[in-house]
C-alpha positions as CSV (number, residue, x, y, z in Angstrom):
1,M,0.1,-0.3,0.0
2,I,1.1,3.4,-1.0
3,E,0.1,6.5,1.3
4,E,0.8,10.1,-0.3
5,K,1.2,11.3,3.4
6,K,4.0,8.7,3.6
7,I,6.1,10.0,0.6
8,T,5.4,13.9,1.9
9,E,6.5,12.8,5.0
10,A,10.0,10.9,4.0
11,I,10.3,13.6,1.6
12,I,9.9,16.9,4.5
13,K,11.9,15.1,7.1
14,T,14.6,13.9,5.3
15,Y,15.5,16.8,3.8
16,T,15.0,19.1,7.1
17,E,17.3,16.9,8.7
18,E,19.9,17.1,6.2
19,L,19.7,20.8,6.3
20,L,19.7,20.7,9.9
21,N,22.8,19.2,9.8
22,Y,24.6,21.9,7.7
23,I,23.7,25.1,9.4
24,D,26.9,24.7,10.9
25,M,29.6,23.5,8.6
26,D,33.8,23.5,7.8
27,A,33.0,25.2,4.3
28,A,30.8,26.2,2.2
29,I,30.5,26.3,-1.4
30,A,28.3,29.1,-3.5
31,G,28.2,27.4,-6.9
32,S,28.9,23.9,-8.3
33,G,30.5,24.4,-11.0
34,P,33.6,22.2,-12.1
35,S,35.8,23.8,-9.9
36,G,33.2,24.0,-7.1
37,M,32.2,20.4,-7.5
38,V,36.1,19.3,-7.4
39,A,36.2,21.4,-4.5
40,A,33.6,19.9,-2.6
41,Y,35.1,16.2,-3.3
42,Y,38.4,17.0,-1.8
43,L,37.1,18.9,1.4
44,A,34.9,15.8,1.7
45,K,37.0,13.6,1.1
46,S,39.8,14.9,4.0
47,G,36.7,14.5,6.0
48,L,35.6,18.8,6.3
49,K,31.8,18.9,6.7
50,T,31.0,20.1,3.2
51,A,27.8,21.7,1.2
52,V,27.6,23.1,-2.2
53,F,24.6,25.7,-2.5
54,E,23.6,26.1,-6.5
55,R,20.6,28.2,-8.0
56,K,19.5,26.2,-10.4
57,L,18.4,22.8,-9.9
58,S,21.5,21.4,-12.5
59,I,24.4,20.7,-11.5
60,G,28.0,21.4,-13.1
61,G,27.7,25.5,-14.5
62,G,29.1,25.9,-17.8
63,M,30.9,22.6,-18.2
64,W,27.5,20.9,-19.8
65,G,27.7,22.6,-22.6
66,G,31.1,22.1,-23.5
67,G,32.2,24.9,-26.3
68,M,29.0,26.3,-27.7
69,M,27.1,23.6,-27.3
70,F,29.4,20.6,-28.6
71,N,29.3,18.7,-25.2
72,T,32.9,18.0,-25.7
73,I,35.4,19.5,-23.1
74,V,39.2,19.9,-23.4
75,V,41.8,19.6,-21.0
76,Q,45.4,20.2,-21.0
77,Q,47.8,17.8,-19.8
78,E,48.4,19.0,-16.3
79,G,44.3,18.7,-15.8
80,K,44.2,15.2,-16.9
81,E,45.2,13.3,-13.8
82,I,42.1,15.5,-12.6
83,L,39.9,14.0,-15.1
84,D,41.7,10.3,-14.0
85,E,41.4,10.1,-10.6
86,F,37.4,10.9,-10.9
87,E,37.2,7.9,-13.9
88,I,36.5,10.2,-16.4
89,P,37.0,8.6,-19.8
90,N,39.1,11.0,-22.1
91,K,41.2,10.6,-24.9
92,K,44.2,12.4,-26.7
93,F,43.2,14.5,-29.3
94,S,46.6,15.9,-29.6
95,E,49.9,15.9,-27.8
96,G,49.0,18.3,-24.7
97,Y,45.4,17.9,-25.5
98,Y,42.5,15.6,-24.2
99,V,39.0,15.9,-24.9
100,A,36.1,14.3,-22.9
101,D,32.0,14.1,-22.9
102,S,31.0,16.9,-21.0
103,V,27.7,15.6,-20.0
104,L,29.6,12.6,-18.4
105,A,32.3,14.6,-17.0
106,T,29.8,16.8,-15.4
107,T,28.0,13.5,-14.2
108,L,30.8,12.0,-12.5
109,L,32.1,15.4,-10.8
110,T,29.1,15.7,-9.1
111,S,28.7,12.1,-8.4
112,K,32.2,11.1,-6.7
113,A,31.9,14.7,-4.8
114,I,28.3,13.5,-3.0
115,L,29.8,10.1,-2.5
116,A,32.6,11.1,-1.0
117,G,30.3,13.0,1.7
118,A,29.5,16.4,0.4
119,K,26.0,17.4,0.6
120,V,24.3,19.2,-2.4
121,F,21.5,21.6,-1.8
122,N,19.9,22.9,-5.2
123,G,17.5,25.3,-5.7
124,I,19.5,27.5,-3.2
125,F,21.5,30.8,-3.6
126,V,24.0,32.8,-2.0
127,E,22.4,35.8,-1.3
128,D,24.9,37.6,1.0
129,V,27.4,36.7,3.7
130,V,27.7,36.9,7.4
131,L,30.4,39.3,8.3
132,K,31.7,39.6,12.1
133,E,34.4,41.3,13.1
134,G,36.5,41.7,9.8
135,R,36.0,38.0,8.8
136,V,33.3,35.9,6.5
137,C,32.2,33.2,8.6
138,G,28.8,32.1,7.0
139,A,26.6,32.4,4.3
140,V,22.9,34.4,3.9
141,V,20.6,31.3,1.6
142,N,17.4,31.8,0.5
143,W,15.6,29.7,-2.2
144,S,16.1,30.7,-5.7
145,T,12.4,30.9,-6.6
146,V,12.0,33.6,-4.0
147,E,14.4,35.4,-6.0
148,V,13.2,34.7,-9.7
149,A,9.7,35.6,-8.2
150,G,10.7,39.0,-6.5
151,L,8.9,38.2,-3.4
152,D,10.0,39.7,-0.1
153,V,11.0,36.4,2.0
154,D,13.2,36.7,4.7
155,P,16.4,34.6,4.3
156,L,18.7,31.9,6.7
157,T,21.9,31.9,7.6
158,V,24.4,29.0,7.7
159,N,28.0,29.2,9.6
160,S,30.9,27.7,7.9
161,K,34.5,28.4,8.4
162,Y,35.8,29.3,5.0
163,L,32.9,30.2,1.9
164,L,34.3,29.2,-1.4
165,D,33.1,31.5,-4.2
166,A,32.9,29.6,-7.1
167,T,29.9,31.2,-9.3
168,G,31.7,31.6,-12.1
169,H,32.1,34.6,-14.3
170,D,30.3,36.8,-12.0
171,A,31.9,36.5,-8.8
172,E,28.5,36.8,-6.9
173,I,30.0,36.7,-3.3
174,V,32.9,38.9,-3.6
175,N,30.7,41.6,-5.6
176,I,28.2,41.3,-2.8
177,L,30.8,41.3,-0.2
178,Q,32.2,44.6,-1.8
179,G,29.2,46.4,-2.8
180,K,27.0,46.0,0.7
181,S,30.2,46.2,3.1
182,R,32.7,47.9,1.1
183,V,35.8,46.1,2.0
184,K,39.6,45.9,1.0
185,L,40.3,43.1,-0.9
186,S,43.7,41.3,-1.2
187,T,43.5,42.4,-5.0
188,P,45.5,45.4,-6.4
189,S,43.1,47.8,-6.4
190,G,41.9,46.5,-3.2
191,K,38.3,46.0,-5.4
192,M,37.1,43.5,-7.9
193,E,39.4,44.1,-10.8
194,G,37.0,42.5,-13.6
195,E,37.1,39.4,-16.1
196,R,39.2,40.4,-18.8
197,S,38.9,39.0,-22.7
198,M,39.8,35.7,-24.1
199,W,43.4,34.4,-23.8
200,A,43.2,30.9,-23.2
201,E,46.8,30.1,-22.4
202,E,47.3,33.0,-20.0
203,A,43.9,32.6,-18.4
204,E,44.6,28.9,-17.4
205,A,47.8,29.6,-15.8
206,F,46.0,33.1,-14.4
207,V,43.5,30.8,-12.6
208,A,45.3,28.8,-11.1
209,S,47.9,30.9,-9.4
210,N,44.7,33.5,-8.0
211,T,43.2,30.6,-6.1
212,R,43.0,32.3,-3.1
213,E,41.5,34.1,-0.2
214,A,40.3,37.5,-1.4
215,F,39.1,38.3,1.8
216,S,39.5,36.6,4.8
217,G,37.0,34.0,5.3
218,L,36.6,34.0,1.5
219,I,38.4,32.0,-1.0
220,V,37.9,32.3,-4.9
221,S,38.1,29.4,-7.6
222,G,37.8,29.1,-11.4
223,M,36.4,31.9,-12.9
224,A,35.2,34.1,-9.9
225,A,39.2,34.1,-9.0
226,N,39.8,35.4,-12.7
227,A,36.9,37.9,-12.3
228,T,38.2,39.1,-8.7
229,F,42.0,39.5,-9.7
230,G,42.1,40.2,-13.1
231,G,43.0,37.5,-15.4
232,P,41.5,36.7,-19.1
233,R,38.5,34.0,-20.0
234,M,39.6,30.9,-20.9
235,G,36.9,29.7,-22.8
236,P,36.0,25.6,-23.1
237,I,38.9,24.5,-21.8
238,F,38.5,22.8,-18.3
239,G,41.7,21.8,-16.8
240,G,42.4,25.4,-15.0
241,M,38.9,24.7,-13.5
242,L,39.5,21.6,-12.3
243,L,43.2,22.3,-10.8
244,S,41.5,25.5,-9.3
245,G,39.0,23.6,-7.3
246,K,41.9,21.3,-5.8
247,K,43.9,24.0,-5.3
248,A,40.7,26.2,-3.2
249,A,40.7,22.8,-1.2
250,Q,43.6,22.4,-0.3
251,L,43.9,25.8,0.7
252,I,41.0,25.3,2.6
253,I,42.1,22.2,4.4
254,S,45.5,23.4,5.1
255,K,43.8,27.0,7.0
256,I,41.5,24.9,9.0
257,R,44.5,21.9,10.2
258,E,46.2,25.3,10.7
259,E,44.0,26.8,12.9
260,K,43.3,24.1,15.2
261,Y,46.8,22.7,15.5
262,G,48.9,25.7,14.8
263,K,51.1,26.1,12.0
264,E,54.2,23.0,11.7
265,K,57.5,24.0,12.6
C-alpha cells in the first residue's frame, strides 16, 4: 500500500534533517561548476563537513554545454590527472590536449563529490555573507524561486569556517561583499579587478595562481578567481577549473588544520 502522506513525510523529514545538519559546517561552497564540485570532493574526502549551494536545479555550471553546445570539453596535460582520478573517460586529441564528454564529466564530478560526503543543496542561492569582526564566517541563503518571483522573503543563515566563491564569471559573493560592506579585497586595487577578454593560455595559468583568499574567510576559485583578480577568460578548456577546485580545497584544508593545530614547524 502506497500512501501519499507517507511520501510527503519522507521528503520533508529527510530534507529538513539534512538542512539542519549543515547549518554549521567547515566549508560552504557557492556554485556547483567544475571548480566548486572538485573542491567539494577533496574537502569532503579529507573529512571536512562541506555543502554546495546551487541556485539552479542542475549541477555543473558551464561544463554541460562544452563549447557553444558542442558537448565536448578540452583539458590540457596538467588537468588530465584530475579527470583520471574522477574516472572520467578521456582520450588524447593531440600532444598536450585531451577531450572528454562534457555530460559524462559533469555527472561524474557530481557523483564523486556526493559519494565522498559533500552535500548539494540545489535550488538555493547565497544572497549575502555573514560578516563579523572583519571576517566572513557564514552564508545567507534563500530559495532561488524567491529571487525569481521577486518575493520579499527573509533568508536563513548557515555558519562556515570558510566560504568558497565558485559562482563563475559573475563572482557573485565577492561582488556582494564589496558592494554591501565596501571592504578592501586582497587584489592590487583592493576592489574587484574584473574579467578580461579571451586568452586561453594566460587564463589557465592565472586561475591556478589566483585561487586564493580574496578576503578573510572567503576563497575564490574558477572564473570567480579570474574576475576578482583581473584575469582573462579561457573558454571551453577546463583543466584550469579542475586544478583551481583542487587548490581551493587544499587551501581550506590547510587553513583549518593550521587554526586547529597551529603552524607546522
